[in-house]
C-alpha positions in Angstrom: 254.0 95.6 134.3 254.3 95.6 130.6 257.2 95.6 128.0 257.7 97.8 125.2 260.1 96.8 122.5 262.2 99.4 120.6 264.1 98.6 117.5 267.5 100.2 117.2 270.8 99.6 115.4 268.8 96.5 114.0 268.6 95.1 117.6 265.2 94.2 119.4 265.7 95.7 123.1 263.3 95.4 125.8 261.9 97.9 128.4 259.9 97.6 131.6 257.3 100.2 132.5 256.4 101.0 136.0 253.7 103.4 136.9 253.8 105.1 133.4 257.7 105.6 133.6 259.7 103.4 131.1 262.9 102.3 133.1 265.7 100.5 131.2 265.7 96.7 131.7 268.9 95.0 133.2 271.4 94.6 130.3 269.4 96.6 127.9 270.4 100.1 126.4 268.9 101.5 123.3 271.9 103.8 123.0 274.3 101.1 123.2 277.8 102.2 124.8 278.0 105.1 122.8 277.0 107.7 125.6 277.3 108.1 129.3 274.0 109.3 130.1 270.4 110.1 128.5 266.9 111.3 129.4 263.6 111.4 127.7 260.5 113.1 129.2 257.2 114.6 128.3 257.6 118.6 128.0 254.3 119.6 130.2 254.3 117.1 132.9 258.1 116.4 133.1 257.3 112.7 133.2 260.3 110.5 132.1 259.9 107.6 129.9 263.6 106.6 129.6 266.5 107.3 132.0 270.2 106.4 131.8 272.5 107.6 134.5 270.1 110.6 134.4 271.5 112.1 137.6 275.3 111.2 137.2 277.4 114.4 137.7 278.9 115.0 134.2 280.3 118.0 132.4 277.8 119.3 129.7 279.9 121.7 127.7 277.7 124.2 125.8 274.5 122.8 127.0 275.2 125.2 130.0 274.0 127.9 127.6 270.6 126.7 127.9 270.6 128.4 131.4 272.3 131.3 130.0 269.5 131.7 127.4 266.7 131.1 130.0 268.1 134.1 131.8 268.4 136.2 128.8 264.6 135.6 127.7 263.4 136.2 131.5 265.3 139.5 131.2 262.8 140.4 128.6 260.1 140.4 131.3 262.2 142.9 133.1 262.6 145.4 130.3 265.2 144.1 128.0 264.3 144.6 124.3 265.7 142.9 121.3 266.8 146.2 119.9 268.8 147.3 122.9 272.5 148.0 122.1 274.8 145.9 124.0 278.5 147.2 124.5 281.1 144.3 124.2 284.0 144.3 126.7 287.5 143.1 125.8 286.7 140.3 128.3 283.7 139.2 126.2 285.3 139.6 122.8 288.4 137.6 123.9 286.4 134.5 124.8 287.8 131.3 123.0 286.1 128.4 121.7 283.0 128.8 119.5 282.4 132.6 118.8 281.0 135.1 116.3 284.2 137.2 116.8 282.5 140.3 118.4 284.6 143.6 118.2 285.8 144.9 121.5 284.0 148.2 122.3 281.4 147.3 119.4 277.7 147.8 120.2 275.2 145.0 119.1 271.6 144.6 119.5 270.6 142.1 122.2 268.6 140.1 119.9 271.6 139.4 117.5 273.8 138.3 120.4 270.9 136.1 121.6 270.4 134.6 118.2 274.2 134.0 117.8 273.9 131.9 121.1 271.1 129.8 119.8 272.7 129.3 116.4 276.4 129.3 116.7 276.8 128.7 120.5 278.7 132.0 120.7 281.0 132.2 123.7 281.6 136.0 123.4 277.8 136.8 122.9 277.2 134.8 126.3 279.7 136.8 128.2 278.5 140.1 126.7 274.8 139.3 127.7 275.8 138.1 131.2 277.8 141.4 131.6 274.8 143.4 130.5 272.3 141.6 132.7 274.1 141.0 136.0 277.3 143.5 135.7 279.7 140.5 135.4 280.1 136.9 134.5 280.7 136.0 138.2 277.5 137.6 139.1 275.7 136.1 136.2 276.7 132.7 137.4 275.4 133.2 140.7 272.0 134.0 139.0 272.4 130.7 137.1 272.8 128.7 140.1 270.1 130.5 141.9 267.7 129.7 139.2 268.7 126.0 138.9 267.8 125.8 142.6 264.3 127.1 141.8 263.9 124.7 139.0 264.8 121.7 141.3 268.1 121.1 139.6 269.8 119.3 142.6 272.7 117.9 140.6 274.0 121.0 138.8 276.7 123.5 139.5 277.6 126.3 136.9 280.9 127.8 137.1 280.7 129.9 133.9 278.0 130.9 131.4 279.6 129.2 128.3 280.3 125.7 129.4 284.0 126.0 128.7 285.9 123.4 130.8 286.4 124.7 134.3 286.8 122.8 137.6 283.7 122.3 139.7 281.2 122.7 136.7 278.7 119.6 136.2 275.3 118.8 135.6 273.1 115.7 134.8 270.8 114.6 131.9 267.7 115.2 134.0 268.7 118.7 135.0 269.5 119.4 131.5 266.0 118.4 130.3 264.5 120.7 133.3 266.3 123.9 132.2 265.5 123.2 128.7 261.8 122.7 129.5 261.9 126.1 131.1 263.4 127.6 128.2 260.7 126.3 125.9 257.9 128.3 127.7 259.5 131.6 126.4 257.8 131.9 122.7 260.5 134.6 121.9 263.0 131.6 122.0 261.5 130.1 119.0 262.1 133.0 116.8 266.0 132.1 116.9 266.0 128.6 117.8 264.6 127.3 114.3 266.9 129.5 112.1 269.2 127.2 110.1 271.7 129.7 108.7 272.3 133.6 109.5 275.0 136.3 109.5 276.3 138.3 112.3 276.9 141.9 111.0 279.9 143.9 112.4 280.8 147.5 112.0 282.5 148.2 108.9 280.8 145.7 106.9 282.6 142.6 108.3 280.4 139.7 108.3 280.3 136.3 110.6 278.5 133.3 109.1 276.4 131.2 111.3 275.1 127.9 110.8 272.8 126.1 113.6 274.8 123.4 115.5 271.7 121.4 115.8 271.3 119.3 112.8 268.0 118.0 113.8 266.3 121.4 113.1 266.7 120.5 109.4 266.5 116.7 109.6 263.9 115.7 112.1 260.0 116.4 111.8 258.9 118.7 114.3 262.4 119.5 116.0 262.3 123.3 116.8 264.7 123.7 119.7 267.8 122.4 121.2 271.4 123.0 122.1 274.7 120.9 121.3 277.8 120.7 123.3 281.2 119.4 122.9 284.6 119.5 124.6 287.2 116.7 124.9 286.3 116.3 128.7 282.4 116.4 128.0 282.2 114.3 124.7 279.5 114.9 122.3 276.2 116.3 123.8 272.8 117.2 122.7 269.4 118.3 124.3 266.5 118.7 121.8 262.9 118.9 121.7 260.2 118.0 119.2 256.5 118.9 118.7 254.0 117.0 116.8 250.5 117.8 117.2 250.0 118.8 120.8 252.8 116.6 122.1 256.2 118.0 122.8 259.1 115.8 124.2 262.7 116.4 125.4 265.4 114.3 124.7 269.1 114.6 126.3 272.1 112.8 125.5 275.5 113.4 127.2 278.9 112.0 126.6 278.4 110.4 123.2 281.5 109.1 121.5 280.9 111.1 118.2 278.6 113.7 116.8 276.8 111.1 114.8 276.0 109.1 117.9 274.5 111.9 119.8 272.2 112.8 116.9 271.2 109.3 116.2 270.7 108.8 119.8 268.4 111.7 120.3 266.4 110.8 117.0 266.0 107.3 118.5 264.7 108.7 121.7 262.3 111.0 120.1 261.1 108.3 117.6 260.4 106.0 120.6 258.2 108.9 122.4 256.2 109.7 119.2 255.7 105.9 118.5 254.6 104.9 122.0 252.9 107.8 123.6 250.2 110.5 123.0 248.8 113.6 124.7 245.2 113.3 125.3 243.3 116.5 125.0 241.4 117.4 128.1 240.4 121.0 127.4 240.9 123.4 124.5 241.6 127.0 125.3 238.1 128.0 124.4 234.8 128.8 126.5 233.7 125.9 128.7 230.3 124.7 128.1 227.9 124.7 131.3 230.6 126.4 133.4 230.4 129.8 134.6 231.6 132.2 137.4 228.9 134.0 139.4 228.9 137.9 139.5 227.7 140.1 142.3 226.7 143.7 142.1 226.3 143.4 138.2 223.6 143.3 135.7 225.3 140.0 134.6 224.7 137.3 137.1 227.5 135.2 135.8 230.5 135.3 133.1 231.6 132.6 130.7 235.0 131.0 131.6 237.9 129.5 129.4 241.1 127.8 130.4 244.2 130.0 130.1 245.7 127.5 127.9 244.9 123.9 126.7 245.0 120.9 129.0 246.7 117.8 127.5 247.6 114.7 129.4 250.7 112.7 128.4 249.7 108.9 128.1 251.0 105.7 126.7 249.3 104.8 123.4 246.4 102.1 124.4 246.6 102.9 128.0 243.2 103.0 130.0 244.0 106.0 132.2 241.2 107.7 134.1 241.5 111.2 133.2 239.1 113.8 134.5 239.0 117.6 135.7 237.5 119.7 138.3 236.6 123.3 138.3 237.3 125.6 141.4 235.4 128.9 141.0 234.2 131.5 143.5 231.5 134.2 143.1 233.1 137.6 142.4 232.2 141.1 142.9 231.7 143.3 140.0 233.6 144.5 138.0 235.1 141.6 136.5 237.3 142.2 133.3 237.7 140.0 130.3 240.8 137.9 130.7 240.8 138.2 134.4 241.6 135.1 136.6 238.5 133.8 138.3 239.4 130.2 139.1 241.4 127.2 138.3 240.8 124.0 136.5 242.5 121.1 138.0 243.2 118.0 135.8 243.8 114.4 137.3 245.2 111.3 135.7 244.4 108.1 137.8 243.6 110.4 140.8 246.9 112.1 140.8 247.0 115.8 140.0 248.8 116.5 136.5 247.9 120.0 135.6 246.5 123.2 137.3 245.5 125.8 134.9 244.1 129.3 135.6 240.3 129.8 134.5 240.0 133.3 132.8 236.6 135.4 132.4 235.6 135.2 128.7 233.7 138.5 129.2 233.5 141.6 131.2 230.8 142.4 133.9 230.4 145.8 134.8 229.5 147.2 138.1 225.8 148.0 138.4 224.8 151.8 138.7 222.6 153.4 141.4 219.4 153.0 139.2 220.3 149.3 138.5 220.5 148.4 142.1 217.1 150.2 142.8 215.5 148.4 140.0 217.0 145.1 141.3 215.6 145.6 144.8 212.2 146.5 143.4 212.1 143.5 141.3 213.3 141.3 144.3 210.5 143.0 146.6 207.8 142.4 144.0 208.5 138.7 144.0 
């Protein structure tokens, strides 16, 4: 058991760490009484390092749009393009709250609608995209709840795609972090999430100015993603992520008593993570020295391999964790194409699996021709 000290609002507050997860000590709260719930975790592993009422059912206002955006970006894998024209219904254009004042009957590029959700939290754009993807907001919400179950979000129920107040809708800090983590795996998202100011162009030359509601995009080093939320019922909410080096963390605050409190709270959580934790590099996404996959039926007897992505392990600074990896490869029959999955690399931290990454062939191995086979038989016979 060890204690970690965190300075916040000029107060020295103590935490106690159990098995790598920092749990708030009795009577201590780095966010003061200014919020109802909070959560801080590593993006890759999901390992939590701070929790406050992390599974309490609470309204989360526009942070519901994180799931809306996730389904939008997953739709790109099914054929949606940023240039596709999306017709806006009267229902979508008539949404209240934060909006970009879409014209009923107007047609807007999907990418522009998604951008307005990321920047301006546009309710009208959310409904327009929901109707395009699922046919209606009701059917889209079913998909939201289905995806939530797939992500293990056991304490979340969506009733609409905007986060506007409605009976029966709730989530929790831990689940918000889970859906943001899934969204962050879509590289296209960062095309929009880092924009500070932009415009929505309407037919006839009308323009709606947009400014990013997540102020940390400009003021916090490495912050490139996040979603704000506010209703009188939910209070001030924020989920944000920051990347420094190869370490990305996610911080969530729900029910803050002011906008300043939510930004200060998330900033403090991010500061705490970067000050006390690191990501140790296990493997870079490059050819692995001394590791090869055997190949049958080819002139090449083996092909070099590389991880599909880098392998990094989240650890406390100064911790002496035992970190190692094992490769799982099986001999392949030619042809083998460069980029083809040929095995896995499993990473362990203190004998617990923390990552499982595909191994890819770094080169191709063509199938042997008839004369190659005859020559090989002759060589083996001579031996």
